[in-house]
N, C-alpha and C positions, 0 to 999 in steps of 0.2 A: 504493500500500500504506499502510495506516495502522497504526502500533504504539502502544502506550500511551505516555504522555509520559515523556521521559527521567527526570525525578524520580521518577515512580512505578516504573520498571522499577528504577532504582538501589535504591529503598527496599526493594522485594521482594527484590532480590538481596541486601541487606544481611542480612536475615534468614536466607537459606541460608547466606550465607559465614561467619555467625558461629558455623556449626555446631561446627568444630575448635577455636574458642576457648571455646566453652562445654564441649566436652569435657574439654578442657585444665584448665580453670578448677574443674571439678567433682572430676576425678582427682587433682589436684595442689593444691587450694585450700588444704590445711592442711600443714604440713611434714612430710616423711617422712626418717627416718635410718636408715641401713642401714650394716651393719659386715661386712667381709671379713677374715678372718684367714688368715695364711700357716700355715707349720708349726708344729705343736703344741710346746709346750716342756715337757718333763718334768724336773723338777729331781732330782739324785740326792743332794742333802743338805737339810737342814732349816735353812734361814738364819735368823739371829736380827738382824743389822745389814746395813742396805743403804744404798748410796750411789747416788743418783740423779743423772743429768746429761741435760738436754733442750736440744737445739739445733733452732732453727727461726726463721722469720721473726717479725717485732715483734708481729704479731696474735696470738702464741701466748704472750706474757710473761705469767708466773704460772702457766705449766701446770705447771711444776716443783714449785711449791708445793702446787699441787692434786693431783698425783700422789704427792708425800711423804705428804700427808694421807691418801689413799687407801691407801697401803700401811701406814701406821701403824695404821689400822682393822683390819688384817689380823695386827696384831700384831708388825710389823717395827719394829725401832727405826732411825731415820734418823740416819746417820753423815756428818759434814760432811768428814773425811779420808777419801780414797778408799782409803789403805793400811790403814786399820783396818776396813775393811768385809769381811764374808764372802760379800757379794753386790754387784756393780756392775751398775746398770743403765743404759744409755745408749740415748737416742731420738734420732733425727733426722727431723725433720718437714719436708714439703713446703711448698710454698706453697699458701695456700686459693685455689685457682684457680677462677674463676666462669665456666661455659659455658652460652649461651643457645641456644635453638632456637626457632622460631617455632611456634605453635600447630599451624599446617598441617604442619609437619615432625614434630611430636609425634602428631598424629592424621591422616596422610596420606590416610585413607579416609573423611574428614569429608564428601565429596559435594559439596564446594564448586562446583568447576568443572562437573561432570556436571550437578548439580541446575541451575546457572545456564544451561547450554545448553539444558536441558529445557524451563524456565521461558521463555526467549526464545522458542524454538520453538513453545510452546504460545501463547504471546503473538501471535506472527506468525500463527499458524494461525487464532486466534480473531478477529485483526483482518481477515483476507482469507481465510475458510474456503475448503478446496477447492484451494488453489493452493499447490503445492510452494515457490513462490519466498517466500511468506510464511513458511514455516516456516525455510527456508534462511537469510533475512535476520535473522528473529527469533533464530535460533540463534547466528549470527554475533554479534548484539549480546550476547546472553547470555554468549558466551564471552569477549568482551572484556571486559564488566563483571565476570564472575566472576575473570579474571586480574587486574584492577586491584585488585578488592577482596580477594583473596588477599594482596596486598602491604599492605593496611592493615588491615583488620579483623582478621586472622588475626596480625598482628603486634602488635597491641594487647597481646596476651596471649603471653607467653613461658614457656617450661618452663626454669629455671634449675637448674643443679646444680654443687654445690660438693663437691670431692673433696680429701681430705687423705691423704696416705700416710705412715705412721710406720714407719722402719726400725728395729726393736728388737734390740738386743745385750745379751744377759746373760750375765755372768761369774760362775761359781761358784768361790769360793776357799775350798775345805774347810779346817777347823781340825784341828790334829794334836791326837790324844787322847795323855794320858801314857801312856808306854811303848809307843807304836805309832803308826802312820800313820793318817789319816783316810781318809774316803771316796775312792774311786778313787787311792789310793796318795799322797793330798795333792796331785794334781795339778789346776789350774785347769780348770774344764770351760766351754766356750765354747758359747752357743745363740744361733743369729740367726734371726729369723722378721721379719714384717711385720704391720701392720694398716692397712686402707684403710677410711675413714668416708666415706660420701656424703650429701649432703643435697639434698632435692629439693623444688621448690615452683613454682608459677607466680608469675612476676615476683620471683624470688628475689634478695635483696641480703645480703651476708655479716652484715650486722647483724641479719637475720631469723634466722640459724642458729647464729651465733658461740658462744652459751652451749651449744645442744644438740650441737653437733659436738665443743667441747671436754670435756664430760661424757662423751661417748661413746669418746674418745680416752683419756681417764683411766681409765674402766671397763674398756675392751678391753686396754689395756696392763698394768693391775695383774692383770687375769685370767691373764696367763701366768705369773705367779708364785704 
């Protein structure tokens, strides 16, 4: 039985095996940012001054100031002393964890192995037409080649995802009016919610999405107020 030279078979299989990698690169070649919010927040007062506190890993240094700036654009006065604020905003951020999956996992129906088996069987048939043994042997070569290249070609392109969770706590501290109590009898009102921001991109690194993720966090958290 004569089949194509190994290097020609490997080269042909390479074209088939790149299918998942190409699909992943095309779909996630540009950065995608999505946000998911928890329970909506409905303030019962109209705050004028806010105290902001952000806690999180070192990669989020400066987010506190960015959030204060965003809130100031909404007409809120930033207070440095918590006791003087009528609105206290506290944010706890998770790590910006990066997860990666191979292109073959992102697009499991890319047809890599099936195409390789079919191609190998076809080559076996052409090399020895009319003989079932040629198709079987060719298919086995194709299966082996496809499996090996699945671990190489489709791993060159990985789908990366960064996910950051922000746990948000908002405390309203109604002011007393002269001659009477403020909203809700002057009692503090507590709201708790969350915001999850995700970034996806082929071969993603934190440096590729840090600015966009931080901007989405600032916009999303400020939108609760």
